[in-house]
TILUM-744275 format. One record per atom (N, C-alpha, C): z, x, y; atom name; residue in three letters; residue number from 1. Coordinates in nm, 4 decimals. Atoms other than C-alpha are relative to their C-alpha. Layout:
<gufis>
GUFI        z        x        y kekol vexvex lummar
GUFI        Z        X        Y    CA    ALA    NUM
...
</gufis>
This chain:
<gufis>
GUFI        z        x        y kekol vexvex lummar
GUFI   0.0137   0.0670  -0.0926     N    MET      1
GUFI   0.0046   0.0033  -0.0116    CA    MET      1
GUFI   0.0050   0.0810   0.1479     C    MET      1
GUFI   0.0354  -0.0795  -0.1163     N    GLU      2
GUFI  -0.0985   0.1258   0.3468    CA    GLU      2
GUFI   0.1799   0.0090   0.0903     C    GLU      2
GUFI  -0.1143   0.0101  -0.0802     N    ALA      3
GUFI   0.1999   0.2074   0.5799    CA    ALA      3
GUFI  -0.0084  -0.1053   0.1094     C    ALA      3
GUFI   0.0036   0.1433  -0.1091     N    PRO      4
GUFI   0.3060  -0.0952   0.8219    CA    PRO      4
GUFI  -0.0641   0.1256   0.1387     C    PRO      4
GUFI   0.0415  -0.0493  -0.1237     N    GLN      5
GUFI   0.2442   0.1613   1.1203    CA    GLN      5
GUFI  -0.1711   0.0096   0.0159     C    GLN      5
GUFI   0.1510   0.0219   0.0184     N    TYR      6
GUFI  -0.1205   0.1981   1.0045    CA    TYR      6
GUFI  -0.0666  -0.1141   0.0128     C    TYR      6
GUFI   0.0506   0.1247  -0.0123     N    VAL      7
GUFI  -0.1897  -0.1407   0.9615    CA    VAL      7
GUFI   0.0197  -0.0780   0.1399     C    VAL      7
GUFI  -0.0072   0.0531  -0.1283     N    ALA      8
GUFI  -0.0444  -0.2185   1.3252    CA    ALA      8
GUFI  -0.0926   0.0884   0.0748     C    ALA      8
GUFI   0.0847  -0.0501  -0.1317     N    ALA      9
GUFI  -0.2367   0.0304   1.4997    CA    ALA      9
GUFI  -0.1561  -0.0252  -0.0599     C    ALA      9
GUFI   0.1260   0.0491   0.0109     N    ARG     10
GUFI  -0.5648  -0.0959   1.3009    CA    ARG     10
GUFI  -0.0087  -0.1384   0.0514     C    ARG     10
GUFI  -0.0006   0.1112  -0.0514     N    VAL     11
GUFI  -0.4687  -0.4457   1.4229    CA    VAL     11
GUFI  -0.0433   0.0126   0.1692     C    VAL     11
GUFI   0.0278  -0.0301  -0.1302     N    GLN     12
GUFI  -0.4291  -0.3101   1.7658    CA    GLN     12
GUFI  -0.1274   0.0431   0.0461     C    GLN     12
GUFI   0.1225  -0.0270   0.0027     N    ARG     13
GUFI  -0.7643  -0.1341   1.7504    CA    ARG     13
GUFI  -0.0973  -0.1086   0.0011     C    ARG     13
GUFI   0.0732   0.1464   0.0059     N    ALA     14
GUFI  -0.9288  -0.4670   1.6313    CA    ALA     14
GUFI  -0.0035  -0.0858   0.1096     C    ALA     14
GUFI  -0.0400   0.0977  -0.1083     N    LEU     15
GUFI  -0.7761  -0.6498   1.9060    CA    LEU     15
GUFI  -0.0564   0.0571   0.1309     C    LEU     15
GUFI   0.0591  -0.0930  -0.1195     N    ALA     16
GUFI  -0.9175  -0.3892   2.1840    CA    ALA     16
GUFI  -0.1512  -0.0021  -0.0254     C    ALA     16
GUFI   0.1455  -0.0430   0.0272     N    GLU     17
GUFI  -1.2570  -0.3428   2.0388    CA    GLU     17
GUFI  -0.0939  -0.1379  -0.0511     C    GLU     17
GUFI   0.0533   0.1051   0.0523     N    ASP     18
GUFI  -1.3234  -0.7083   1.9041    CA    ASP     18
GUFI  -0.0839  -0.0513   0.1149     C    ASP     18
GUFI   0.0916   0.0486  -0.1230     N    GLU     19
GUFI  -1.6022  -0.8807   2.1488    CA    GLU     19
GUFI   0.0942  -0.1463   0.0450     C    GLU     19
GUFI  -0.0846   0.1135   0.0080     N    ARG     20
GUFI  -1.3865  -1.2020   2.0987    CA    ARG     20
GUFI   0.1468   0.0207   0.1288     C    ARG     20
GUFI  -0.1562  -0.0450  -0.0846     N    THR     21
GUFI  -1.0601  -1.0319   2.2746    CA    THR     21
GUFI   0.0069   0.0722   0.1011     C    THR     21
GUFI  -0.0459  -0.1191  -0.0886     N    HIS     22
GUFI  -1.0706  -0.7101   2.4155    CA    HIS     22
GUFI   0.1033  -0.0002   0.0505     C    HIS     22
GUFI  -0.1384   0.0115  -0.0334     N    GLU     23
GUFI  -0.6883  -0.7231   2.4127    CA    GLU     23
GUFI   0.0783   0.1158   0.0030     C    GLU     23
GUFI  -0.0801  -0.1340  -0.0020     N    LEU     24
GUFI  -0.4662  -0.4272   2.4988    CA    LEU     24
GUFI   0.1731  -0.0633   0.0462     C    LEU     24
GUFI  -0.1675   0.0092  -0.0214     N    GLY     25
GUFI  -0.1309  -0.6074   2.5851    CA    GLY     25
GUFI   0.0914  -0.0663  -0.0919     C    GLY     25
GUFI  -0.0742   0.1006   0.1038     N    ILE     26
GUFI  -0.0476  -0.7664   2.2586    CA    ILE     26
GUFI   0.0743   0.1081  -0.0840     C    ILE     26
GUFI  -0.0963  -0.0990   0.0448     N    ARG     27
GUFI   0.2539  -0.5757   2.0817    CA    ARG     27
GUFI  -0.0344  -0.0581  -0.1642     C    ARG     27
GUFI   0.0008   0.0556   0.1317     N    VAL     28
GUFI   0.1947  -0.5989   1.7018    CA    VAL     28
GUFI   0.0856   0.0911  -0.1124     C    VAL     28
GUFI  -0.1247  -0.0717   0.1195     N    ASP     29
GUFI   0.4725  -0.5154   1.4248    CA    ASP     29
GUFI  -0.0462  -0.0262  -0.1285     C    ASP     29
GUFI   0.0222   0.0374   0.0961     N    VAL     30
GUFI   0.4581  -0.5167   1.0587    CA    VAL     30
GUFI   0.1039   0.0334  -0.0660     C    VAL     30
GUFI  -0.1075  -0.0220   0.0337     N    ARG     31
GUFI   0.7464  -0.5993   0.8690    CA    ARG     31
GUFI  -0.0297  -0.0878  -0.1666     C    ARG     31
GUFI   0.0574   0.0643   0.1284     N    GLY     32
GUFI   0.6961  -0.6516   0.4852    CA    GLY     32
GUFI  -0.1245  -0.0542  -0.0238     C    GLY     32
GUFI   0.1162   0.0513   0.0258     N    GLU     33
GUFI   0.4141  -0.8810   0.4119    CA    GLU     33
GUFI  -0.0194  -0.0838   0.1543     C    GLU     33
GUFI   0.0192   0.0771  -0.0962     N    GLN     34
GUFI   0.4188  -1.0387   0.7698    CA    GLN     34
GUFI  -0.0456   0.0670   0.1266     C    GLN     34
GUFI   0.0840  -0.1017  -0.1057     N    LEU     35
GUFI   0.2243  -0.9058   1.0681    CA    LEU     35
GUFI   0.0518  -0.1037   0.1246     C    LEU     35
GUFI  -0.0462   0.0602  -0.1389     N    PHE     36
GUFI   0.3916  -1.0299   1.4164    CA    PHE     36
GUFI  -0.0745   0.0415   0.1086     C    PHE     36
GUFI   0.0723  -0.0240  -0.1697     N    LEU     37
GUFI   0.1889  -1.0458   1.7492    CA    LEU     37
GUFI   0.1331  -0.0841   0.1068     C    LEU     37
GUFI  -0.0728   0.0721  -0.1385     N    ARG     38
GUFI   0.4139  -1.0927   2.0776    CA    ARG     38
GUFI  -0.1068   0.0750   0.1171     C    ARG     38
GUFI   0.0531  -0.0476  -0.1293     N    GLY     39
GUFI   0.2857  -1.0535   2.4484    CA    GLY     39
GUFI  -0.0196  -0.1473   0.0746     C    GLY     39
GUFI  -0.0168   0.1040  -0.0847     N    GLN     40
GUFI   0.1777  -1.3216   2.6856    CA    GLN     40
GUFI  -0.1614  -0.0043   0.0305     C    GLN     40
GUFI   0.1089   0.0365  -0.0399     N    VAL     41
GUFI  -0.1734  -1.4670   2.7566    CA    VAL     41
GUFI  -0.0259  -0.1164   0.0664     C    VAL     41
GUFI  -0.0162   0.0874  -0.1103     N    THR     42
GUFI  -0.3489  -1.7169   2.9638    CA    THR     42
GUFI  -0.0444  -0.1183  -0.0331     C    THR     42
GUFI   0.0595   0.1230   0.0770     N    GLY     43
GUFI  -0.4488  -1.9835   2.7099    CA    GLY     43
GUFI   0.0008  -0.0107  -0.1095     C    GLY     43
GUFI  -0.0240  -0.0084   0.1642     N    ASP     44
GUFI  -0.4029  -2.1294   2.3868    CA    ASP     44
GUFI  -0.1178   0.0456  -0.0845     C    ASP     44
GUFI   0.1388  -0.0621   0.0581     N    GLU     45
GUFI  -0.7725  -2.0509   2.2980    CA    GLU     45
GUFI   0.0108   0.1286  -0.0168     C    GLU     45
GUFI   0.0016  -0.1227  -0.0077     N    ARG     46
GUFI  -0.7075  -1.7097   2.3841    CA    ARG     46
GUFI   0.1252   0.0440  -0.1173     C    ARG     46
GUFI  -0.1053  -0.0185   0.0797     N    ARG     47
GUFI  -0.3747  -1.7037   2.1690    CA    ARG     47
GUFI  -0.0852  -0.0102  -0.1385     C    ARG     47
GUFI   0.0863   0.0137   0.1653     N    ALA     48
GUFI  -0.5840  -1.8412   1.8787    CA    ALA     48
GUFI  -0.0916   0.0748  -0.0410     C    ALA     48
GUFI   0.1155  -0.0783   0.0165     N    LEU     49
GUFI  -0.8757  -1.6116   1.9140    CA    LEU     49
GUFI   0.0995   0.1387  -0.0594     C    LEU     49
GUFI  -0.0587  -0.1234   0.0292     N    ILE     50
GUFI  -0.6279  -1.3214   1.8885    CA    ILE     50
GUFI   0.0825   0.0075  -0.1268     C    ILE     50
GUFI  -0.0353  -0.0148   0.1752     N    ALA     51
GUFI  -0.4444  -1.4173   1.5634    CA    ALA     51
GUFI  -0.1074   0.0017  -0.0731     C    ALA     51
GUFI   0.0828  -0.0293   0.0851     N    ASP     52
GUFI  -0.7872  -1.4764   1.4316    CA    ASP     52
GUFI  -0.0198   0.1316  -0.0153     C    ASP     52
GUFI   0.0892  -0.1043   0.0089     N    VAL     53
GUFI  -0.9099  -1.1468   1.4900    CA    VAL     53
GUFI   0.1240   0.0830  -0.0934     C    VAL     53
GUFI  -0.1116  -0.0969   0.0732     N    ALA     54
GUFI  -0.5405  -0.9676   1.3793    CA    ALA     54
GUFI  -0.0186  -0.0490  -0.1532     C    ALA     54
GUFI   0.0275  -0.0076   0.1540     N    GLY     55
GUFI  -0.5698  -1.1497   1.0307    CA    GLY     55
GUFI  -0.1533   0.0160  -0.0385     C    GLY     55
GUFI   0.1050  -0.0565   0.0615     N    GLU     56
GUFI  -0.9058  -1.0540   0.9830    CA    GLU     56
GUFI  -0.0032   0.1648  -0.0001     C    GLU     56
GUFI   0.0090  -0.1627  -0.0061     N    ALA     57
GUFI  -0.8235  -0.6860   1.0373    CA    ALA     57
GUFI   0.1184   0.0237  -0.0894     C    ALA     57
GUFI  -0.0902  -0.0324   0.1168     N    ALA     58
GUFI  -0.5206  -0.7090   0.8042    CA    ALA     58
GUFI   0.0193  -0.1177  -0.1040     C    ALA     58
GUFI   0.0265   0.1002   0.1036     N    PRO     59
GUFI  -0.6189  -0.9650   0.5130    CA    PRO     59
GUFI   0.1600   0.0161  -0.0859     C    PRO     59
GUFI  -0.1229   0.0277   0.1302     N    GLY     60
GUFI  -0.3182  -1.0625   0.2598    CA    GLY     60
GUFI   0.1301  -0.0004   0.0924     C    GLY     60
GUFI  -0.1289   0.0254  -0.0317     N    LEU     61
GUFI  -0.0612  -1.0675   0.5217    CA    LEU     61
GUFI   0.0086  -0.1128   0.0992     C    LEU     61
GUFI  -0.0125   0.1368  -0.0570     N    THR     62
GUFI   0.0869  -1.3441   0.6843    CA    THR     62
GUFI   0.0214   0.0152   0.1731     C    THR     62
GUFI   0.0206  -0.0376  -0.1551     N    VAL     63
GUFI   0.0167  -1.3511   1.0766    CA    VAL     63
GUFI   0.1067  -0.1167   0.0747     C    VAL     63
GUFI  -0.1138   0.0659  -0.0759     N    ARG     64
GUFI   0.3129  -1.4739   1.2781    CA    ARG     64
GUFI  -0.0033   0.0105   0.1439     C    ARG     64
GUFI   0.0357  -0.0179  -0.1322     N    ASN     65
GUFI   0.2002  -1.5732   1.6130    CA    ASN     65
GUFI   0.1098  -0.0293   0.1292     C    ASN     65
GUFI  -0.1253   0.0358  -0.1055     N    GLU     66
GUFI   0.4740  -1.5316   1.8767    CA    GLU     66
GUFI  -0.0354   0.0204   0.1460     C    GLU     66
GUFI   0.0456  -0.0278  -0.1651     N    ILE     67
GUFI   0.2480  -1.4795   2.1819    CA    ILE     67
GUFI   0.0227  -0.1220   0.0558     C    ILE     67
GUFI  -0.0366   0.0959  -0.0805     N    THR     68
GUFI   0.3469  -1.6846   2.4672    CA    THR     68
GUFI  -0.1146  -0.0391   0.0967     C    THR     68
GUFI   0.1420   0.0373  -0.0855     N    VAL     69
GUFI   0.0615  -1.8858   2.6885    CA    VAL     69
GUFI   0.0917   0.0061   0.1480     C    VAL     69
GUFI  -0.0672   0.0122  -0.1685     N    MET     70
GUFI   0.1620  -1.8004   3.1010    CA    MET     70
GUFI  -0.0741  -0.1132   0.0505     C    MET     70
GUFI   0.0584   0.0985  -0.1125     N    GLU     71
GUFI   0.0912  -2.0634   3.3467    CA    GLU     71
GUFI  -0.0512   0.0722   0.0994     C    GLU     71
GUFI   0.0883  -0.0882  -0.1085     N    VAL     72
GUFI  -0.1538  -1.9422   3.5821    CA    VAL     72
GUFI  -0.0222  -0.1113   0.1162     C    VAL     72
GUFI   0.0057   0.0668  -0.0729     N    ARG     73
GUFI  -0.1396  -2.0938   3.8970    CA    ARG     73
GUFI  -0.0820   0.0241   0.1097     C    ARG     73
GUFI   0.0919  -0.0389  -0.0982     N    GLY     74
GUFI  -0.3629  -2.1295   4.1976    CA    GLY     74
GUFI   0.1100   0.0571   0.1158     C    GLY     74
GUFI  -0.0622  -0.0958  -0.0961     N    PRO     75
GUFI  -0.2635  -1.9267   4.5224    CA    PRO     75
GUFI   0.0782  -0.1405   0.0830     C    PRO     75
GUFI  -0.0759   0.0973  -0.0699     N    GLY     76
GUFI   0.0016  -2.1034   4.7289    CA    GLY     76
GUFI  -0.0318  -0.0102   0.1589     C    GLY     76
GUFI   0.0368   0.0504  -0.1122     N    GLU     77
GUFI  -0.0091  -2.2115   5.0905    CA    GLU     77
GUFI  -0.0307   0.1445   0.0631     C    GLU     77
GUFI   0.0305  -0.1346  -0.0895     N    GLU     78
GUFI  -0.1351  -1.9196   5.3657    CA    GLU     78
GUFI   0.1706   0.0566   0.0472     C    GLU     78
GUFI  -0.1255  -0.0476  -0.0733     N    GLU     79
GUFI   0.1585  -1.7068   5.4710    CA    GLU     79
GUFI  -0.0394   0.0310   0.1575     C    GLU     79
GUFI   0.0625  -0.0302  -0.1778     N    LYS     80
GUFI   0.1540  -1.6638   5.8788    CA    LYS     80
GUFI   0.1057   0.0748   0.0249     C    LYS     80
GUFI  -0.0758  -0.1465  -0.0859     N    LEU     81
GUFI   0.3020  -1.3381   6.0363    CA    LEU     81
GUFI   0.0114  -0.0615   0.1278     C    LEU     81
</gufis>
């Protein structure tokens, strides 16, 4: 079996290089047969895509998607100086 740190590195590389994600800000941890994804993204669709790419990069592991979705707001009112 491949060492956990090598699996995590392979998944992080896949997240960075896959055209669907190009993601650098997700932390990947492998514990036993589980792959944990942690970080923040801007939407549910992006969160799901990251989990898909991670699962493809580490088949046989259970993906635990703990990525949170940030609320993105428009600009507030103009600041007057």
